[in-house]
N, C-alpha and C positions, 0 to 999 in steps of 0.2 A: 341348713348347713351340714347336718349329720349325713344327709343323703347325697351331698354334693350335686344337687340338681334343683331346678326351679319347680316348686309345687304351685298349682293353681290355688288361689284363695283371695280373701279380702285384704285390703290394706287401708291404713289410716288416711284421713284427709291430707295430713302433712306429707305422707309418702306419695300420694297422688299429685300433690302440688309440685313436689320435687321432680317427678317424672315429666310433668307438663312444662316445667321451666327448662329442664335439661334437653327435652325433645330428642331423647336417644331411643332408637328403635332396636328391637331384639330382646331376647331373654337368655341371658347367661349370668353366671355367678358374679363375675367381676362387675358387670353393669348393675346388678342388683345391690351389691355392696356399695357401689358408688352412690346410688340413689339413697341408700340407707343413711350413709354419713352426711349426705347433703340435706336429708330430712332433719337430722340432728342439728345441723347448722341453722336451719330455719327455725326450729324450736327454740334455739338459744337467742335468735335475733328478733323474733316476732311473737306477739301474743296469739292465742288460739283464734281470736276474732280477726286479727290481721291476716293470719294464714288462710282462714276461710274466705276472706275478701279476695286474696290473691287467687285462690282456687276458682272462685266463681267468675273471676275475670279472665281466666285462662281455659276453663273447661270447655270441651266440645259439645255442641248442641245439634249436630247433624247439618247437612247441606253446607258444609264448610263454614259454619257459624261458630265464632269463638266468643265466649263471654256471655254472661246472663243478661247484661244490658242490651246487647245486640240481639239476643234471642227474644227478648221481650218485644223489641221493635219488629222483628221478622214475623214471629208467630202471632202476635196480638196487636201489632201496630200501636204500641203504647209504651210510655216510659215505665221503668220497672216499679217506681214508687206508686203507680196507679193500679198495679195488678192486684187481683183478689187472692186470698189464700189458696183457692182452688187452682188458679193459674200459676202461682208460684210453685205449688206442689207438682203441677204437670211438667213445668220446665225442669224441676229438680229430678224428675224421673229419667230424663234423657241422657245425661253424661255417663251413666254407668255402662251403657252400650248404645251409642248414638245411632248406629245402623239398625240395630234390632228395635230400639224404641223410637223409630222414625214416625213422627206424627202424621206424615202424608201417607205412609204405607201401612203402619201398624197402630192406628189410632186406639183401638180397643185394648191392645196389649199395654200401651203407654198409660191408658186410663186406669187399668187395673193396678199398675204400679203406683200411680198417683193416689189412688184410694188407700193403698197400704201406707203411703207416706203421711196422708192426712190423719189416719187412725193413730199412727205413731206420734204425730204432733199432739193429738188429743191426749194420749196416754202420758206424755211428758208434760202436759199442762200448758202447751202453747195455744191450744184451741179448746173452748168450752164445748160441751155436748151440743148446744144449740148451733154454735159456729161450725162444728163438724158436720152436722146434718145439712146446713145451708151449703157448705162447700161440696159435699157429696152430691147434692141435687143440682148444682150449677152445671149448665151446659157449656162445654169447652168448644169454642169456635176458633179454628185455625185459619189464618189468611191463606188462600190458595196459591197466590202467585206473588210472593214477596220480592222486593228489591232492597235488601237491607243496606247495601252500600254499592257505590258505582264503580265501574271499571275493575271488576273483581279479577279478571284474567290479567289485566295490566298490573294490579297490585301484587299478584303472585309472581309475575315475571320480574318485577323490580326487587321484591324480597329475595328471590333466587339469585339475581345478579349482584345484589348488594350484600349478600350474606358474608359475614366475616369482617366487614368494614366497621370502623369505629363510630360512625355517625348514628346517634340515637334517633334523630328526627330527619326524615328524608322528604324534601319538597319535590314533588313530581310536576311534570308539565301538563298533566291532564286538566282540562277545563270541565269542572263538574256540571256547570249549567248546560254546556253543550252535550255532555254525556246523558243528562236527563232527557234532553230533546231527542237524542238518538234512540234511547230506550223506548220512548213513546212511539217514535216512527216505526221501529221494528215491531212493537206490539200491535200497532195499527195495521201492519201488513201481514198479520198472521193468516188471514183468510187467503191472501195471495200465495203465501208460502205453502200452506196446506194444499192449495189447488194444484201447484206444480210439484208436489211431493217433496218439499224441502223442509227438513226438521231443524236446520241450523243456518245461521247467518252471521257473518263477521264484518265489522266496519272499522276502518282506520282513517284518521284525519291528521294531516301534517301541516305545520306552519312552514311554508316554503323558505322564508328568509332565515329562520333559525334552525330548521331541521327538527323541531320539537314535535313529538306526538302529542296532540291536544285531545284526541279521542281514540279509544281502543276498546272495542266490544268484540269479545271472542267467540260467542256462540248464539247470542240472542236471548239467552235465558240461563245464566250461570247456575241459578238455584233450582232448576229443574233437574231431577235425577234420571230423566229419560233421555235416551239416544245421545249420550256423551256430551251433555251440555257444558260440562266443566272442562272439556278440551278447548284449547285456545286456537281458534280458527285463524287468527291473525298471524300466528307463528307456525301453522301447520302447512307443510308443503303440499300443493295440489297443482294439477296441470292447468295453465292459464289460457290455453287455446290461442286465439288471435290477439290476445293482449300483449304478446311479445312483438308483434309486427312493427309498431312504430319505431322501435330501436333498430330493427333491421333496415328500415328505410332511412333512418338517420345515418346509419353506417354507410349506406350507399351514397348519400349526399356528401359525406365527408370527402369522397374521391373527386367531387365536382364533375364527374362524368355523367351524372344524373341530375335532372331537374324535375320539378313537379309535373311538367308536361311530357316527360319522356315516356314513350310507349313501351309497355311491357306486354309480353305475349300471354294472352288468356286463351289458350288452345289446348286440345288433347295432347298430353306430354308424358314422357317417362324419364326418370333420372336414375343413373347408375348408383348403386349403393356400394359399400365396402365389401359386401359379400359377392363373390364371383357369380355372375349369371343372375343376380337379383336386381330388380328395378323398383323404384318408388314412383307410384302413379298417383299424383294428387288430384282431388276432385273439389269442385266448388259446392257450397251448401245447397244450391238449387240445381246442380248437375247441368248447368248451362255454361257455354263458352262464348266470350264476347269479342274475341279477336284482339286487335291492338287496343290496349286500355292504358290511359295515362296513369302515372304513379299517384297523382292526386286522387283519381277515382278509385284506383285499385286499393289504396290504403283506407280512404274514407268509407268505401263500400265493403271493406274487409273481404276481398276476393282472394281465394287461396292460391290458385295456380300462379298468378304473377309473383306472389311472395316467394314461392319455391324457385321460380326462375331467378329471382333477385339473390337469394342465398347461394344459389349455384354460381352467381357472378362474383359476389363479395367474399365467399368462403365461409364454411361453417366454423372453422377454427377462429377466424377473425371475429365472428359474431359472438362466440363464446367468450373471447377475451374482453369484448366490450361489456357484456353482461356481468362478468366477474369484476371488472374494474368499477362497475356501478353498484357493487355491494351484494350481488346475487351469490349466495354461498352454496346453494343446493345443486347448481349445475357444475358438477365436479368430475364428470367423466370425459372421455375423449370425443373428438368430433366424429369419429367413425361410429361411436355408440349412438349418438343422437341423429346424425345424418341430416338430410335436407328437411326432415320433419320438424326440426327445431324451429323453422320459420312459422310453423303452425302451432307451436307451443306443446310439443310432445315431452317436454321436461317439466319436472315439478319445481315450483317456486313458492316462497312465502309471501303472503299478502303484504306484510309490513315492508319487505325488501323491494318488492315490485312497485309498491306505492311510492317509495322513496326514489326509485329510478324515474318514475313519472315526474316527481318533484324536481329531479335533476334537469329535465327538459324545461320545466317552468323557470328554472334559474339560468336558462341559456346555456346548458351543458355543464354546469358546475356541480360536482357531487359533494354533498356534505354528509358526513356520518350522522345518522339520526340519533336523537337523545331522548331519554325519558326523565332525566333529572334536571331540575332548574339550575342547580349550582354548577353544572358542567358548561361553562361559558366558552371553553376552548374546544373547538371541534376541527376534525380533519376536513380539509377543503382541497379539491383538485378538479381540474378541467378534464372531462373525458369525451366531450363532444364540442364541436365548434359552435359559436353563436349562430352561424348561418344554418347549420343542420338542424339545430334545436328550433330555430324560428320556422323553417320550412315545414317540419313535422307538426309543430304547433298550429301553424296556419292551416294545414290540411285537416287536422283533427277538430278544429273549430269551424270548419267550413260546412255548414248545414246543407247547402245546395249540392256539394260534392257527394254527400252520402245519400241524397234523396233517392237516387235510382235504386238503391239497395234497401233502405230503411223507411222511405217515405218522409214526410214532414211531420213536425210536432210530436216526435218520439220522445222517449225519456232522456235522450242525449241532447235535446235542444232546450236552450235557456233564453231568457230575455236579455242576457248579456253574454259576452264571449267566454266559452268554456271549451277547452280542448278535451274531448272525450273519446273513449275507446272501450269496447266490450270484448269479452272472450268466452267461448264455450268449449269445454274439453270434449275429447272424443267420447262418444257414447252418452252424452248429456249428463255426465256426473257432476260437473261444476259449472257455475255461472260466475263471471267476473264483470265488473264495471269500474273503470278508472276515469278520473277527470281532474283537471286543474285550471285555475286562472293564475294571476300573478301572486295571489295571497296564499291560497291553500291547495292541497291535493287530497282527494278523497278516493279510497279504494273500498270496494264491497265484494264480498264473496257470498254466494248462496249455494247450498248443497246439503249433503248428508255425510256425517263423519264415518258412517258405516259403508260409505261409497255406493249406496243405493242410487240408481240413476233417477234423474228428474224426469218429469213427464213432458218430454220434448220442449223444454223451455230454453230459450236462447238468453244471452247476456242482456239483450235489450228488454225482454219481457220478464226475466227473472230477477237478476240483480239490478237492472236498470231503474225501475220505479223507486226502489229504496235509495239507490245512488242519487237519483234526481232530487228527492225530498231532503236527504241528508245534506247535499251540496247547497241547496237553497237555504236551509236552516243555518248551516255553518257560516255561510257568507253574511247573511242578515245578522246573525248573532255577533260575529267578530267585527263587522264594519258598521253595524247599526242601520243597514239598508243595502240595497243592491247596487252594483257598479253601473256606470253608464253603458248603454247598449254597445257602443263602439270603443270602449276602453280596451286597449291592446294588452295582451298577456306579455308579449315581448315586443319591444320596439324594433321596427324594420332595420336590419343591418345596412350600413351605407354601401356595403359591397354587393348588394342585390338591387336589381331594377326590374320593372315589368315591361315586356314588349309583346307585340302581336305574334302569336304562335299558331301553327296549324293544329286544329283540334284533334286530328286523326294521327298524324305522325309525331307531333310534339316538337317538331323542328320549327325554325323561324319561317313564318308564312311567306309563300311566294304569291305573285299576283293571281295564280290559278287556284289557290286553296279555297274551297267553297265554304268552309266553316272555320272560324278563328276564335281564339281565346287570348286573353291577356293574363300572363302569369310570370312568376319570378324566374330570372336567370342570373348567373354570376356575371358581374360587370366585366371582369377581366378574362373571362373564358369566351372563346369563339363559338358561336352557335351556328350549326350547319343549316343551310337553306333546305326547305322541304323539296325532296325529289320524288315524292309519291304522286303529286298532281301535276298534270301537264295538258296542253291542248294538242289534239290531233285533228287537223282541219278545223271545223267549227265546234267539235265536241270536246268537252272537258272529261278527262279520264283519270282514273286512279290506278297506279301500278303498285300492287302490293309486293313487299319484299318476300323472298322465297319462303321464309318461315311461316308466313300467313296464307300462302296460296292454297293449301289443302283446305284450310278452314273457310277461306273466301269462296272456294268452289262449292263446298257443302252448303254455304249460306246463299248461294245463287248470286254472288256478287261478281263472279268472273265468267265471262263468255269466251269460249275457246277461240272464236274468230277475232277477238279483240286483244289477243296477246296479254292475257291476265289483266284486262282493264275493265272498269265499270263506268257506265255512262253517267256523267254528272252534269250534262247540259241543262238539266232541269233547274239547276241553281242560277244559270245565266238568265233563264226565263222567269225567275222568281216564282217558281211553282209553289203552291200551297204545301207546306211541310209541317208536320207535328214534331216539335223539338222536345216536348215534355208531355207525357212520358215517352221514353224511347221504346221502339218495338221490342217485344219479347222480354220486357222488364218484369222482374218479380219483386214484389214488396211483401214485407212481413207485418201482419196485423198484430198489435199489442193489446191483448184482452184486458190489461190492467189500467189502461188509459181510456177515458170517455171517448166514445166513437166519434163525437163531433169534432174532436181535436186531431183526428188521424186522417191523413189523406195525401193527395198530391196536387200540384198545380198543373192545369191543362194550358199549354202554350203552343202557338203556331206562328210561322213566318210565311211571307209571300202571299198574304191574303189580300183580296180586294174587298174593301168595306168591312162590315161586321162579320163575325164568325159565329156560326151556329154549332154548338157542341152536342153530339148525339152519343149516348152510351147504351150499348146493347140494343140498338134500334129505337130507343126512346129519346125524344128531345130532352136535353138536360138544361142548358142555359145558352143565352146569346150574349156575346161580349164584343166590346170595341176592338178594332184592330190594334195589335200590340199589347193588349192587356191579358192578364192571367185569370183563370177561373179555378177555384178550389173545389176538388172532387173528393167527397168523403169516402173513405175506404169501405168496401163491401167484399167479403171473401168470395173467391172464385175467379174464373177467367172472364175477361171483359174485352169488348171491342170498342175502342174510342174512335169517333169519327168527327172530323172538322169539315164544315161546309161554308164557303164564303158567298158573297152576293152574286158572283158569276157562276155559282153552282159548281165550282171546283171543289174536289173532295180529297181528303187525306185520311189515312187510317193508321192506328197503332193498337196492337193487341197486347194486353198485360195480364199478369196473374197476381192476385192478392191472397196471401196465406195467413 
């Protein structure tokens, strides 16, 4: 007081207890006086033994552990009453300077302080000479990877949000049994994470009906002091990559000008930006262009160029408005700032917010403000997307066959029941995301590094995907007591939609000349234009590509100048042997985290006479009945697939597996 400044020095247990109770930071005279008078108040209200008990329950023990009981569980996996004098003294050494006396980093320093405490206990008569010697000789073994309590990041988030409220007890929405399963899953995937160079992993699970967070894992190991494990990845903004695409497609469906079969251009393109003379040139992950591509395939296969065409159609500003209305708070700049790249996820979002936006799709377009507290029964509810748009996007994301051309079959996005799933990878491989939902739950997973170190060429399917897959299975089994039926719908089909025959190439209503058809959804009340791409000239069936595709079609050899931009399709009239799976030039991604026997594609052909002999890279593979499929297990590299029927007709398809 005489110097009017704070001097460094010791303080009593009562003063330390006052400081822990008040939780005030800083060192100034007024604060010190306040702590002093609060300590006097404690002395008047409690005995020394009671004050010591309060102190021991509030004292810090490193690794964000508070209280000696919790410290006993963390460091020794034991109730405090079962600890030896040596262990008790070791724990007593930590609160003086938890960072300095960190058992994981400074074991010997902490041990030296423990020995001084033991000797002091002996001099005060709490330990006999024999007990002292036993304690000094005892080897202290610290648990290397403790999990003292679950959902640590979540607890911190709730405490921060509820600070200042009167409730002494807060009941949260977290399912502790599910959290234990998720912790085990992440731990079991450490080898995978290390292989792709990921130090951190975040997982969130939402109950779709209530909007409650039932699982929240922020980093994969909160109690590790390496690589920012105490950062909450669920609440940290990162670039989601393609994980934003479903909402762009949903916005397009809102206009009813688009349907799942609508053809989008997957061709070399450039788009003007807000900067004069500057253009945005999107590329696909495999640097290939597929020409006219249905919206179903473009979204399911996560092809970039069609998405940029789509955002150019619906408008960046409209897309931003949709995302904001769905609770995305981090996209707070103008449409000029993000530009068309927003279609590919060039803005940062929070895992918790994007997961809830996926849950909005599961609810048929109804947004619910998510909650962490059980007592919060009243929640904000509003419709931000139509039931039809939500259904169509969900139908596409749960269509395993639609994404087969891009991801193959039996990937981490495929389940024994219907799950609408989507992955995302940020530019430069810094972040992997995987999201998915059924009618009950939504799961979101992020894999990456808090220091933004790039991953080792890992995609959302191979990085976040395996963890997402296992978490989703465990969560569904845990909450439902088993798995849903294989064909249980996520959203019931709206009465305003129907399926009709459509041209597989143009996406329009099929005419008698369309060589390949699909059945897909259309709006009942909207007129569907008849396909004008296919027509007969004499005895030949030709395709006339719209102008936007003509340059691409020429490069692909589909247009002959003498045929006025037409390609000969007379082969279909003759039922020529044709491989329909895999498509020529298809590229598939091999996932090293899934057993090889579960990864591959189905070989399928039409127009065959009798049985089909399948030949891969010049070697006979299998023989199958006409109309049946054959599963071909993935093998990295370029491959030539050949089909031969009983009349020795042949068809070829070249593919690449990476």
